[in-house]
Structures are given as structure tokens and as C-alpha cells.
N, C-alpha and C positions, 0 to 999 in steps of 0.2 A: 672500773671502768676508764677507757681512757680518758685524760683530760683533753678538751676539744674546743675550740673556741664558739661562738656563737654564730649559725648562720641563720639565711630567711629566704625565702623564696615564694613565689604565686604559684598555687597547689591545684588551683581551678585552670581548665582552659581558658585562653584568651578570646574575649568576644564579649559578645552581649549576652547578660545572663541575669537571672534573679539573684543569686548571689556569687561573691567573689572569695577567696581564703587566701590570705598570707599567712604563712606559718614560719614561724621562730623554734629553734631549738640548741640549747645550750645552757651553761648556769648562767648568763647573764639575760636569757632571752625572756624573763617577768619583767626585769629591770628596765629594757628595755621599751618594751611594750608599755611598763607602766609612766613612761617618759612623755608618751603621747596619747596619752587614754585619760579622759575628764571622766570620772565616774568612780567607782570602789577603788582603795587600793588595791590594785591588784598583787601586791607582795604580800596582804594581809587575809586574801581570801583564801578558801578553801579548795584542796586542790579538785579537779574535775566538778568544776561548776563555769557556769558561762554566765557573763555579765553584763549588762546594758550600758552603755555609755556612748562618748563621741570621741573619734580620734580628731585630736586638735595638732596645728604646727605650733610648737612651743615657742617657735620665735617671734611670733607675731598673733598666740592664740587663737588664729583662725579655724573654725570648725571644717574639717574636712569631709566627715561623715557621719552617719548615724551607726551603731555598731553593734555586735554581741561578739566577746571576747572569752574563748574558752581557755582555762589554764590548766595544764595538767603537770604536777609536780615529779619529778624524780623520786624514784626508778619506775613509775607505775605511768609509762607512756613511750611510744612506738621505737621511738628510740635509747629509752632509758634514759635521757636528760628532760631538764625541764623543759616543756613545749607549749607554746602560744600559739593559737590561731585566730588571726582577726577575722570573721566573718562582717564583710562589707558589703555594699551593694554590686551587684554584676556590672562588669563592664570593663575597658579597657582602662580608660583615666582613672576611674576611682581605685582598682588598684595599686596599678601602678605608682600612683601619688602614695599611696600608704606604704609601699614597699620602699620608695627612695627613703621616706621620712625614718622606717626603720633603719634602714640603712645608714641614715645621717646620726643614728642614735649609738652606732659603733657594731652594728652586724656585719655580717660578711655575706655577699649572694653567694648560695649555694649550689655545686656543682651537681651537673646531671647524678640523680642517684644518689645524693649525697644523704640523705635522711633514712635512707633503707641501708647504706652503707656503714651508717652510725650504729643501727639498729642491729647488724651483724658483728662489727668489731666491739659491742657492749655484751655483747652474748646473747641476745634475746632471739636472733632467729641465726638460725645457718645457712651456708652459701646457698645450698637447694631449695630452703625456704624463700630467702631473696629473690632467687631467679623466679619464683612460682606466684610472687608480686608483680613481678611484670607480666607473665602470663596470663595473671587475673586481668589488668588491666588490658590487655590485648585479644582476651575470648572474645570472640566472635558467634559461638553460639552459648547455649546454657548449658550444653554438655561441658563444654570444655570450661566454663566457668566452674562448674561442680567441680573437675576433676583438677582444676587448679588451688581450689579450696581445699579439696584435698590433701594436695601435695604441701599447701601452704601453711596445715595445720601440724604437719612433719612426718606423712607416710612415707617418704622416699628415705627423709633422716632417721626414722626408727629403725629402716630396714638394714642402711646402710651401716648403722652404728652396732647392732646386732650380730652383723656379718663381719665387722671389725673387732667386737669382743672377742668372738668364738676364736678370730684369728691369732688374737693378741693372748689369749689363754693356751693356744699351742706354742706360742714364739716363746713363751715364757716356761713352758717347760724342757723346749728344746736347748733354752739357755742352760739349765740344768746339765743336761747332756753334755753341753760343750764346757764347764766348769767343774764337771766331775767324771772324767773320761775313762775311770777305773774300772766302773761297772759296765761291765761288759755285755749285758741285757738293754740296758739303758738307751744306748742308741738304736738298736732294733725295733724298741718301742716308739722311740720319737719320729722313725722312719714310718714308723704304721700310722702315727697319729698327724703327723704331715700328709701324708694320702689321703686320710679319712678325711680330713678338715679340706683339704685343698677339694677334694673330690664333691664334699657339701656345700660349700662355700660356690665351686664351680656350675652347680647345677642351679641353685637359687638366682645366680647373676644372669645364667641363660634364661630363667622364666621372669625376669625382671627385663631383659632386653627382649622377650618375646612380644612385651606390650610397646617396642619403641614405637614400630610403624605406625600402629592406631594410634598411639599418642602425638605423632608427627601429624596426622592426619586433621586432628582435632585443634593443632597449634594452628598450621600452617594452611589447614584447608586443601582439599583433592586438587590437584590443579588439573580443570576439565577443558577440553579444547572441543570447540564447537566448530566442526568443518563441513565442507562439501562442497558444490559448485556454485557459483552465483544465483543469487535470488531461488535459495529453496528454502528458505525460511529460518537462515541461522542467527541473523539480528532480532528477528520475530521470538525465537524462545529464549535470546536474553532478556529482551523485554520483559515476556511473559513470566519468566521466574526471578526478575529483580524488581519486579512488579511498577515499572517507569520507562520511559523513552530515553534509553540509554544511548542508544544505537538507532541510527537512521535508517527506515524501512521504507525501501522505492522498490517500483518495477524496473528501475534501472538497473542491470549488470554492473556490477565492478564498483556499488556505491562504498561500500566498507572498504578503503583501501590499507589501513593498518589494523594492529592488533589492539583490540577493546578489552579492558580487564576489568573486572567486578568480581567482590564478595558476596555470595547471598547464603542464606540459612535454610536447609532443605532438612526439612524433620529433625532438627538438631545437629545437623551435618554440612560443617562449612565447605563449600565450593569456592575455589578461586575459578572463576569463569571466563575463558577466553575467547572473545567474539573471533576467529580468523577472517581474513580476507578469502572472497569466493576464489576458489582453486580454478584454473583454466588457463589455456595457453594465451598471452597476450602482448601485443607488443608497445603497450602503453607503460613508459617508463615507473612513473609512481605504484601504477597497481601490479607490474612487475614485481617490484621489491615485497609488496605486500603478499604474493602469494608465497614468494621464498621465504619468509618469513612465518607462514601459514605452515609450509611443510616444515620446518624445521620444529614447530612447536608441536606436531605431532608425534615429534622422538621424544620430547622430553614429559609429555602431560603424564598424569595418573590413569585419567580417563579422557576416553575418546565419545564422543556424541557426533555420530557421521548422521548427517540429514540428505534423504534421497526424496527427491521429487517424484511420488506416485504417477501424476497425471501424465509423466514423460516415460519412455522407454530406458533402459539402461545406456549411460553415456559410457564414451571411453576414459572420462575422468573418473566417473561414477566405480567403473571398474578399476580403475587403479587406487582409489583411495580404499576400496574393499580389499585390495592385494595389500596394498602397504600399512592398514591397520590389523592385518589379520594378526590372532594369536596375542593381540591386545586386550586391555579392558576396555571395552567398547559397548556400546547401545547403538542401535541402527535405528532412524525414525523413519517412516515410511511417511512424509507429511503430505498437506495438502487434499487428506482424506474429502475433503468437500467437493474435489473436482471429481469428473470422469475418470476412473482407474487405467492405466496403460500399462503400468510397472506389473509383471507377473513372475509371480512365484518360481517359475520354471528358469527365470534368467536369471533371479538371485540367489537358487539354491546351492552352484559351484563356490558360492563367496560366502555362505553366513550360515551359523546356526541358527534355530528355529526361537531359541530364547532370549534372541538379541535384539529379536523385531518388536517395534511400538510403535503401534498406529497412531497420526499424529493430525491435527488440524491449528495451527495457530490462529487462523482467523477466527474460527468458532471454539476456541481454546478446548480443545479436543485430546484429551490424552497424556497431561500434563501431572497430573495424580499420579498417571502410572509411572511416567518417567521418573518422579520422585522417589516412589518405592521401590523401582529398579535399583538404582543410585543407591539406596540405603541396604537393599539386600545385597547389593554387589560386593560392597565392601564392609557390612558388618552383621552380614548372614542374619537379616530382619532386626527387627526393635532389641536395640542393645540399651542397656540402663547407665547413666554414667557414672555409676559405682564401678562399672566393669574395668574402666581404666584408673589404674590408682596411682601411675605416673605419668607426668606428661615430661618425660625426657626430652632434654635438649642435646644439641649434636655435640657439645662438651662433653656430658651423662655419657655418652652412648661409645665416642672414644674411649674413656676412661676405663667404662667398663669392660670394653673389648679388649681392651690393654691388659685389664686386670685379669681375664680367662687367659689371654698368652703367657703371662707369667704362672698364672696355674698351671697351665700345661706343660710348662718348663720344669715345675717343680715335680707333676705326675711322672716325666718322662725321667727326672735326675733319680727321684727313687727307684722308678724299675731299673734305672741301670746302676743301681748300688753305689751312688755317689756319695760323699763325705756330708753329713750333717749340717754342717757350717758353710758349705757351699750352696745346698739346697734352701738354705735359710735365706738367702740372700734374694731370690725370686720372690720365696715367700713375704717378705718382709717389703719387696716392690710391690707385691701385688694389695698387700694392707695399705701405705703409703697412696696408691692411685686410687682404692675407696675414699681415703681421707681427703682427698683433692674435690671430691663431689659434695662433701658438706662442709668444706673448708677449714676441716682441721690441719689441712697441709698443704697449702697454699701460697703460690709467691704474689708479692703485691702488684707486681705489673700487671696478674692475670686481674686481680683485684679490681685495679682502674680501668682495665678496658671492659668488663661486664657490667660495672655499674656507670659508666658513661654512657651506656644504651638505655640508661632509663631516662623517663621526662625530667624534668628541673625539678619540680616540686614534688618530688618522689624520693 
């Protein structure tokens, strides 16, 4: 285990709440907490107990707060070090004053993600599990949370380690070929083993990568652009989906001048909703900027929800939007069903597919459930179980896996060309190292610092 100094940080969100937690980790954690705790001697209590008492300022014996202190002794803790968690009353002042007292005893303020980094450095979790901690904290739906827990338990780690072990076994046999070149048939056998293992590992990596897009959607959300002419019901749809009046809704055209973004949980699927400015020709400077932003968002979105006013005939801007989104993932809402219809299917038929259309009325809240079902079906082909997504791959994982596939392709090409075993071994070993970067078994310190700096302070 790494011998590190004792760190401390506030582990709960700042603000008013029932409970706030100040966490310490390190060899002096229990000693430092004991110096400001009035109650049982924390250095003598059993591990994994919670102890009632008060936090006092040792300089004047002033009682700071009534607390419960959890004691977890090494190595049975998250960091594998001694850990203290001071559960005090919530509120900015209470937790800040207790943290200041802890720091005065000799603890150092933790860096972002340093508790999780210590868990990694001390071998309790690997790098992919550490990243799953942040995914779990940031999960926006129950399905994303379940997938994060699955990865935190080591689903990806076990798979990667299994692949690397198979590759290591093959590399060990290749070394025999290099050490004993006098046996003519050994090289031929080694080439065959490199080819067979390379093909098998490549197939399994591609299978993992096949879940990458779905995992990305669970993590980041489906970027969903709500587009249409002014006053067709875009902001009303946003408000219906998120359940609050986030966007201003009026009968005045051009009310939405800028992009409004909000996350919403639709049947366990996270949507990053983007309410765009109504698209129309305008000379008003601010509105014109908003319209241009809206056009760019159409190109970047994973899903387009195009809203048409069925109480009006098809307008030139409607036709422009229908043509611009043709071939994209889109759903078309025929809104304002509560009004007398004017939009005909005959005018729409050159631009749409029948299964894209959904009839809605934002005023009467009709069609919202149909829209939610259509979104789920469009991306996940109906009801999906959280266990279907085994790996929440992030950009780093995907890049490393793709690079490993490239190296294995080089191995297979070299085998086919009949190149020497020792040259083929270089690409094979490179693929093995790249997989090791996913779990942190072969990774640079600079990368570790960058990854853990993205964590919140008390984690």
C-alpha cells in the first residue's frame, strides 16, 4: 500500500441539508479526528462503528456541533486506509468550520477525486472501476445507474483482464520460439497461435465496442433538438416533458431567442432536450443569432423533434426544415390538434414517412405518452433492461479499444504476409498494453492526474 499523507474534504454537496459529512483518509485520520472529538476515544473503538459525541475547538473547548463519527480502519475501507467520516448538521458553516478544525490538526485538503485515486493506487479498484464511480454520481436515470453499478463491480475489468491473460499466454509461447529457433515447426505453430488469438480477441473487442453508442446515450443523454417555426409549441413541449415552466410560452413569435437545454428522464432514457429559437426569416439581430444557432443544433443532434402546426397550411420554412432533417433520426409532431385542421397529408407526403408522425396537443396534453414510447422504440427497439448495457464505455475506453483493434489487424496482416514472429510480436504486445491502459495496469501518471481531476472534491 502507498504511504500517503492524511487528506480531508467535505463529501456532501455544499448548501443547507439535514446532514453534512467531512471525510478523512490516511494513517493519522483517527488521531486528527480524536483531537477535536468529545466522546469515546476514537483510537480505541472498534472498526466500522459510529460514535456519538461533539466536535470541539481544542483551543478554547468550544462545542462546534453535535455529531456522529464513523470509524473504518485499514484495510477494510474505500481507500484501504484509515477513514473517518464526521456526520454533522448540514449547512455551509457547520461543515466548513469542522473541516477547518481538521486541517488545523495536520490534515491536507484533498484534491478532486483523491479519495478514489487512493483506492486505485492501493489496488482496491482498477481505473475502469474508478471511472464508473463518476458515472454513478452523474447517472441521470435508473438504467444509467444500474449500468454504472455493474461496471463498478468489475464487469469491464474482468473482461479486459481475461483478454489480456489469453494474449499473455500466447506471448509466453512466442518467447519460446524466439529463444529456441532451432526447432523449425515451432515458428509455424507460433504464427498460428498469434493468428488464432488475434482473431478471437479482436472479435470480443468488437463485441464490447458494439455497446459503446448505447452506453454513450445512457451516460450523456440523447441530444434532442426541438425545432420548428415560431409559436408552433416547441417551448410548450419542453415544459411538458420536464414538468415545469422552464421556457416562456406566449403567442408572440420569437419569444425564445437562444438555446434552452435541460435533461429529462423518458422511461429510463436520458434526453438532453434543446429548445431552439423558432426558425424564420427575421431582421431582428438577437433573434437572427438564435435562428442561426438553431440551424447548427439540427446538424449536431442525435434526435430531431420537428413540430408543425396542423391548424395552418405547410409554410416554406416548414418545407425547408422537412428537407433539412430528411434522413436523420426524427419524429414529426402535428401539434395543435385541438384546433381546426388545415395541414393535409397530401401536402406532407413528399417529405415524410408515415411512422414519423405523431398527433399532439400541448394545451390538452395529448400525444406526450405516444412521443415518449416512440423515442424509446427509435433508439432501443422497445423496452430495454438495464443489464443489456454491460459497459458504460467512455471516450478514452473507445479510443483504446479501437487502437487495440488496429494493432491486431496489423498482426493478422503480418501473419498472412509471413513476416518473422519477433516483428509480429511487437504489434501483439502493443495491443496487450493498450488494453492494460483501460484498467490502469499500464498507464502514465499524467493521465491519472487528468482523470481524477474531473471528480468532485470529496470523492
